[in-house]
C-alpha positions in Angstrom: 11.9 1.1 17.1 8.9 3.3 17.7 9.5 5.0 14.4 9.2 1.7 12.6 6.0 0.9 14.4 4.6 4.4 13.5 5.7 3.9 9.9 4.1 0.5 9.8 0.8 1.7 11.1 0.8 4.6 8.6 1.6 2.2 5.7 -1.2 -0.1 6.9 -3.7 2.7 6.6 -2.4 3.6 3.2 -2.6 -0.1 2.2 -6.3 -0.2 3.2 -6.9 2.9 1.0 -4.9 1.2 -1.8 -7.3 -1.7 -1.7 -10.3 0.7 -1.6 -8.8 2.5 -4.6 -8.5 -0.7 -6.6 -12.1 -1.6 -5.8 -13.1 1.9 -7.0 -11.1 1.4 -10.2 -12.9 -1.9 -10.9 -16.4 -0.8 -9.9 -17.6 2.7 -9.2 -19.5 2.0 -6.0 -19.1 5.4 -4.4 -20.6 8.4 -6.1 -19.2 11.3 -4.0 -16.4 12.8 -6.0 -14.7 14.4 -3.0 -14.5 11.1 -1.1 -13.3 9.2 -4.1 -10.5 11.7 -4.7 -9.4 11.5 -1.1 -9.4 7.7 -1.2 -7.4 7.7 -4.5 -4.9 10.2 -3.2 -4.2 8.4 0.0 -4.3 5.0 -1.6 -2.2 5.5 -4.7 0.0 8.4 -4.1 0.8 8.1 -0.4 0.8 4.3 -0.7 3.2 4.5 -3.6 5.7 6.3 -1.3 5.0 4.7 2.1 4.6 1.0 1.3 7.9 0.5 -0.5 9.7 2.7 2.1 8.2 0.5 4.9 9.1 -2.8 3.2 12.6 -1.4 2.6 13.0 -0.4 6.2 11.8 -3.9 7.3 14.6 -5.4 5.2 17.3 -3.1 6.5 16.3 -3.3 10.2 16.0 -7.1 9.9 19.5 -7.3 8.3 21.0 -5.2 11.1 19.2 -6.3 14.2 17.3 -9.6 13.3 14.3 -8.3 15.2 11.8 -5.8 13.9 9.8 -4.9 17.1 6.6 -4.7 15.0 3.8 -7.2 15.3 4.1 -10.0 12.7 0.5 -9.5 11.4 1.3 -5.9 10.6 4.5 -6.8 8.7 2.6 -9.5 6.7 -0.3 -7.1 5.9 2.1 -4.4 4.7 4.0 -6.8 2.5 0.7 -8.0 1.0 -0.5 -4.4 0.4 2.9 -3.8 -1.2 2.4 -6.8 -3.5 -1.1 -5.4 -4.3 0.4 -2.1 -5.3 2.9 -3.8 -7.5 0.1 -5.7 -9.1 -1.8 -2.5 -9.8 1.1 -0.8 -11.4 2.5 -3.6 -13.5 -0.7 -5.5 -14.5 -3.6 -3.1 -14.5 -1.7 -0.2 -16.0 -0.2 -2.3 -18.7 -1.0 -0.8 -22.2 -1.8 -4.3 -23.6 -4.4 -4.9 -20.8 -6.8 -2.3 -22.2 -6.5 -3.3 -25.9 -9.4 -4.9 -27.6 
């Protein structure tokens, strides 16, 4: 299950960058364009692929073996980052959210 542990760690890093991207979307606290583009690329685009894939792998491995082999805090953190990503896409990108 080392592949799942590696995928979980990578998804955790992308989840941290997703939270940073959300904070940059709400308030522009970083004024370096290169760093902002790197944070947004890792947070949104890599997170959009890795976080759902990781949560899907958690479900499939748990159905087959009933044991993940990944620390519980890492599983919970990745699921919370996945829920944050869903919140970003379905709530903040809603066309009615930005109407006046």
